[in-house]
N, C-alpha and C positions, 0 to 999 in steps of 0.2 A: 573500610568494610560497609557500615550504613550509608556510602555512598550505592556500591553495589546494590544491596537490598532494597532501594530507593531505585537505580535502573530498574530493576526483576518487575521490581513495583509494577513501575507505568507499561512494563512488555506486556506482564503478563493480565494484571490488571485492568491497563486501557485497551490490546489485545482484542482477550476472549472478550471483551464488556461489547468492544466495537462489531465483532463478528455478529455478535446476539442481537443487538441493536438491529441491527443490516439487518439480519433475516425475519426478525421480527417485522419490516417492517416490509419488506421484499415479496415475503408469503403471499402478503393483502397487497400490495399493489407491486407488484413485479415489474411495471413498467417508468415503478419513478427513480432508474437509474441517473436520469442528468441533475432531479433537485437532490438527488445525496449528495451527488458529486457538488458543485455548486454549492452547499451550503458547505458541506466542510473545507472547498477552498476560501469561501469568503472570513470562516469563524477564525485560523489560522493567518490566514491576513491583518486580519483586526488583530490579531494579541501578537503579530509581529511587527505594527506599525508602531508603535509608541520605541521601541527598540533600531530603530533600521529610518525612520522615517522623524525631521525634525524641521521646526514653524522657524523659519527667520523670515522677521519684519522689514517689509519693504515697500516703497514711494513715500509719497508724506506725510500719509496716514497711517503707516508702519501698519498693513498689511498684513499680516505671520500666510509667507507664500512656504507650503510643504515642500519639500526636496529629499532624497538621499542621504544617508550619512555614506560617509568614506565603506568601501567596502573591504573585503579582505582579499576579495574575488574580482576581475574585472566582469561590469558585465555583459560582456559579448557573448562567450562561455557559454554564461545559464540561457540563449536565445535557444540554442537548437536543443538543450534539456528541458524546456520549459513546452515543447510543441512533441516530445514523446512523450514529459510527462500528465500534458495532460489529454494525449491520446488515450496513454494506458490505460489509464486514474476516471476518465469515462465509455470505453469501451470492457471492464470487468466491472461494475458498477451497471451497465448497460443490458449487459449479455444475460441476469434473472430476466430477463421481459422474454427471455427464448425459453422459458422450462429449469433453466441450468438449478437445479438440487445446490444449497450450499455449504454439503456434506464434498457432493462433486466439484462443485467451485475452490474449491479450501484446496484438497489432492491434488486440481491438476492444475493450479497455479503455483506447487510446489515442483511441479518439472519447467519452471525457468531453467533448470541447470545444463538440461539437455541441450534446451539454446542456447544459453552462452559458452558453451565445449565449442558447440559446431559453429557458430561467431567468431570465436576464440580463432579458432583453428581456420576456417573462411578470410580471416578478416585480416587478421595480429602473424596471423600462424605462428598460431600456442600449437607446442606438444604437451598429449598428456601419458600419465604410466599405465602400462595393460593395464593394474585395478583400478584405474579412473575409468576408462572407458566402460572396464566389466562394471561398471559401481552403474553408468547411463547408462545402462543395458537393463541393468534393473530396472531402473527408474522410467525408462520407459515403455517399459511391459508395468509397473503400477500403473502407469496415465494412462492407458490403454484399458486395460482393469477397469479405473475408473469410470472411466468414459462408456464404454458398455454397461459401468454396472445399472447405469439409469437410462431408457429406453424412452421413457414418453415422461409427459410434460403433470407438475401437478397443478389440481385443481383449487384453482384460483378463480379469486371473484373478478380479473379482467383477461381473460384465458383466453384467447381464440380461438373458437369455433370453424373457425374457416380453413386453417393450414392442417393438417396430418402434423400428430404429436409428431414423430419420428424427424419429420424435413428441421419441424421448429427447436427441435433441441440439437442435431446437429449443425443449426444456424447458431444457436449459440456459442456452444464445442469452435464452431469456425471462426467465434470473435473472441474466446479465449488465447485461440490461438495465435491472432493476430497478435492480442494483447500481450502474450509473451513475448511474438517478434520484434515487439520494435521495443518491449522492458531491456532487451536483449541489448538493442542495438543503444539507449539509456545506457544502460550500464558500461558501457565501451566507451562510452561519451564522455559518462562522470566520473570513470579510471580513469582517462589519459587528461581530461580537468584537473582533477588532484593530484596527480603523477607533479602535472608540468606545476603544478602551484606549489610543489614542497619543492622540488629542486629550486626554487627561487628567492626561497626563506630556509633553505637544509644550512645557514652557516656557515659557517667558516668547512677549510676543507678538509680533505679524509686527513692528512699530515699532522694537523694540528688537535697536539695532545688534553685541550683545557675546549672547554663552554662558554662561550662572553655570554651577560646575562639579556643579552638581543636575543642573543638564536632563539633561548630558555624565550622568552617572553613571546617570539614569532613560535616558535615549532607549539606554544599553548594555543595558542591563536588561531591556531591550525587544527590544533583535538577542537577547537570547542566552534570553526567554521560552516557545524551540518545545521545551527541556529540559523545562517544565512542565507545558507541552499534550503533550509525547509520552505522560509520566508519566502524568499524570491522565486521560487519552483514552483509556488499555491498566488504570490502576489500578481505577477505579468501571465497566467493562464485566467486571471480573471476577466481580461477583454475579450477572450475567447466564443465567452460560455454568451455572449452574441449573437453564432449560429444555433444555438441552440436555445436560443429565448421562446420561443413556441411553444416546443415540448414543456419545461419546466414551467411555462404560464399554465399548460397544459395539468401538468400535475401536482402544481398546487393548489385548480382547481377542484378538482381532483378528490387530492384530501381534503380542503375544504366540504367539500358539501358530504364527504365518510361522517362515521357513524358517531356521533362525541359523547362525550362521560363529560362529569363535573366534578368540577373543585374551590377547596372551599381554602378561605383568602382569609382565618381564622386569628395569623397572626398577621396581618393589616389593618390593625384596628379601624381606622376609615373606611378601609370597602370588606368590612365583615361580613360578607356573601357567597353566591354562591355564584364559581364562574364556568360557561361549558368550553370545550375545546373541544376539536376532532380530539378523538381516543391514540391516532398514532402520533400525532406531533410529539407529545414528549420523547417518545421514543427515537424520533425522529433527532428533536433538540441531544438527546443521552446520544445517539450515532456522531454528533458533528464535535458535540466533547468528546468525549473515546476514542475520537480520531486523534486528534491532536492532542488529545495521551501516552497513543499509542505510535503517531509517528516521534512524538522527542520521546521516547523509549529505545525506540529502535533505533533509532540517531544513533543516541545517546550512548549504544550500548556498541555500538561498530565503532565509537573514539576510543574507549574503554579496555575491552578485552583481544585480544587475538583473533584474527577469523576463523580459528576453528571453534572454541567458543563461540562467541556468533551464532557461528552455522548451529550447535550442538541446540542454542537457549532456542530460538527461533523456528527450530522440525521439534521440540515439546509443545514451542507456544499453540504451532497447528496442530501439533496432538492433542492436548489439550481443548482448545477449540474446534475439532473433531466431534473429540467424545461428547462434548455440552454440545455440541448439535443436536446430535443423534440421539441424546437422552430425553433435549428438550424436547427436539420439535418429530423429527423422523423420525421418531422410532419404531411405530406401525402405519411407515408409508411403505404401499403395497409392492410402487412399479421403481422399486432400488433390490437392485440382491445384490444384501446383505452379505453373502459371504463373499464376494466378487470384490466391493470394494475396500472391505477391509486388510485383504489377499492387494486387492490395490495399492491403499491406504501404507502397509506395512513395506509394501517393493521401495516404494516411494521415499517414505523417510530411513528403511535400510541404504539404502544408494545415496542418496545425500548422504546421511554419515558414514559411509561405505567411502563418497568422493571425499567428502572430507580434511581423514586419518588418512588417505594415500597420496604423499609429497610426494613434486617429479624427484624423480633420482633418473639411475644408471636406464634404466625398463621403459625410459617416456619411448616413445612412439609418435608420430607424425602421423598418422589420417592417413595416410595419403601418400 
């Protein structure tokens, strides 16, 4: 029970706080998506280094050489996942530079269920119940309503005055749509990878009535493989940030010259003075830390409870994030049609829950 509450604490505390700090940054610096993504990937990689990298003395001087520890899943299956994961993460944060409000961002990303169904049908021939199809149609309507609820940009210090707000907003929606499609591919790749790995560690055949200790150990290892996956997806993605290095440096420079705030160092007697930092830096640090907590909580949740419970918990978490975003940031925004946004949010969340509780049964259809 304590493990369950700890997992919920990571999910709700980490993910909701992460959404708030992300909105705090992007509301003032909407073009900071690349820097935010890089900071998150770097911290999660550094956090995993001691667990997945070892240093072995080599040569006559016993110079410690880093090498990767043995993995539960081979390195090759990660390569495609790394590319997809990198672009999905970058695009999702990049979209804020195109006047996408956080409330719309949260709900639109919840529409991944639509993409998952279409890809499952087109690529691997999955069939779905009538209830599932209707649920996805409800989600689709919700996403459309949410998209139409915000028709122009927030007024931010970095907003472009040379591009019409509607065109800028639609570009952001296109970016989020591409991220959803890539995320759908990523889900299929991960599903096949983990299914293949599970078969290799599944232990004795079905007719065996006992479970060997080795099988039990392997099952536990597979359950905890999420830590390995989280590390490699972030760590192997770091070299690809080379291609957006100029963008990251420009964003760092913009933050360095942003308004500053004073911080006391009274807790360090030798440095008892006031230091000044860019006011947005604490939010950036908090965002990277909470992203680590959120990712750990979400991955840990998927290994400990059924898929239905995972979906319901994440839907509630997104609803809480949405309410906090509206209350703390967007409550007075006149550019958002709130009745339409809340209606769309209800449709998305209701459709997601409906899809989850509608298991595959006799009434399955092939969609074509």
